[in-house]
MIGUVEX-500723 format. One record per residue (C-alpha): residue number from 1; residue in three letters; x, z, y. Coordinates in Angstrom, 3 decimals, padded with zeros to 6 digits, always signed. Layout:
num_residu_u_w_v
NUM_ALA_X_Z_Y
...
***
This chain:
num_residu_u_w_v
1_UNK_-140.700_-043.742_-137.935
2_UNK_-143.894_-045.429_-138.011
3_UNK_-146.179_-042.419_-137.492
4_UNK_-144.654_-040.347_-134.669
5_UNK_-147.800_-038.409_-134.559
6_UNK_-147.437_-036.543_-137.648
7_UNK_-144.337_-034.989_-136.341
8_UNK_-146.323_-033.933_-133.039
9_UNK_-149.290_-032.400_-135.533
10_UNK_-147.142_-030.829_-137.660
11_UNK_-145.198_-029.004_-135.116
12_UNK_-148.070_-028.030_-133.493
13_UNK_-149.594_-026.850_-136.723
14_UNK_-146.446_-024.758_-137.382
15_UNK_-146.559_-022.877_-134.077
16_UNK_-149.904_-022.218_-134.478
17_UNK_-149.074_-020.719_-137.803
18_UNK_-146.439_-018.548_-136.024
19_UNK_-148.540_-017.244_-133.332
20_UNK_-151.243_-016.477_-136.042
21_UNK_-148.893_-014.626_-138.300
22_UNK_-147.563_-012.737_-135.048
23_UNK_-150.821_-011.682_-133.590
24_UNK_-151.617_-008.302_-135.052
25_UNK_-150.718_-004.946_-133.526
26_UNK_-147.868_-004.450_-135.849
27_UNK_-146.645_-007.465_-135.141
28_UNK_-146.664_-007.084_-131.318
29_UNK_-145.026_-003.664_-131.819
30_UNK_-142.282_-004.977_-133.822
31_UNK_-141.474_-007.886_-131.831
32_UNK_-142.028_-006.020_-128.409
33_UNK_-141.455_-008.112_-125.498
34_UNK_-140.393_-010.834_-127.801
35_UNK_-143.833_-011.445_-128.555
36_UNK_-144.681_-012.435_-125.457
37_UNK_-141.932_-015.019_-125.571
38_UNK_-142.859_-016.243_-128.644
39_UNK_-146.927_-016.726_-127.770
40_UNK_-145.946_-018.683_-124.550
41_UNK_-145.687_-021.595_-127.363
42_UNK_-148.753_-022.290_-126.590
43_UNK_-148.126_-024.292_-123.829
44_UNK_-146.099_-026.527_-125.872
45_UNK_-148.953_-027.215_-128.338
46_UNK_-151.499_-027.324_-125.443
47_UNK_-148.912_-030.218_-124.784
48_UNK_-148.229_-031.584_-128.080
49_UNK_-152.219_-031.180_-129.555
50_UNK_-153.583_-033.724_-127.129
51_UNK_-150.774_-036.383_-127.330
52_UNK_-151.002_-036.066_-131.018
53_UNK_-154.828_-036.762_-130.738
54_UNK_-154.435_-039.584_-128.851
55_UNK_-151.604_-041.078_-130.811
56_UNK_-153.950_-040.327_-134.243
57_UNK_-157.230_-042.271_-133.244
58_UNK_-157.241_-045.883_-134.151
59_UNK_-159.367_-047.030_-131.336
60_UNK_-159.248_-045.189_-128.090
61_UNK_-162.168_-043.747_-127.326
62_UNK_-163.264_-041.440_-124.745
63_UNK_-163.314_-037.906_-126.756
64_UNK_-159.323_-037.415_-127.187
65_UNK_-159.029_-038.358_-123.255
66_UNK_-161.424_-035.886_-122.305
67_UNK_-159.142_-033.280_-124.384
68_UNK_-156.272_-034.563_-123.091
69_UNK_-157.818_-034.141_-119.572
70_UNK_-159.229_-030.814_-120.302
71_UNK_-155.934_-029.190_-121.471
72_UNK_-154.036_-031.092_-118.462
73_UNK_-156.226_-028.975_-116.101
74_UNK_-156.078_-025.886_-117.880
75_UNK_-152.097_-026.500_-117.823
76_UNK_-152.723_-027.237_-114.314
77_UNK_-154.199_-023.794_-113.601
78_UNK_-151.507_-021.777_-115.175
79_UNK_-148.440_-024.033_-113.477
80_UNK_-147.734_-020.792_-111.538
81_UNK_-146.954_-018.858_-115.033
82_UNK_-145.299_-022.146_-116.904
83_UNK_-143.054_-022.360_-113.676
84_UNK_-142.077_-018.688_-114.168
85_UNK_-141.254_-018.953_-118.057
86_UNK_-139.193_-021.601_-117.327
87_UNK_-137.049_-019.603_-115.464
***
């Protein structure tokens, strides 16, 4: 594939669309515990989206690097919850 960043971008977009559709109170009640499992996919998006942005720019500029560093910093702050989710 010549443009792998498209796959990352579309995967992130689809996950975010699912999260949007299930963010209502009705969906939370309907999904019960599975709602939280589904919404933990935001961590995957927090990894894929900055990589997508870094790959999609033609010239490496500071802005995508700053976004990637910010995402990494935020994920580091949530590391304990992330480890619990993987178990």
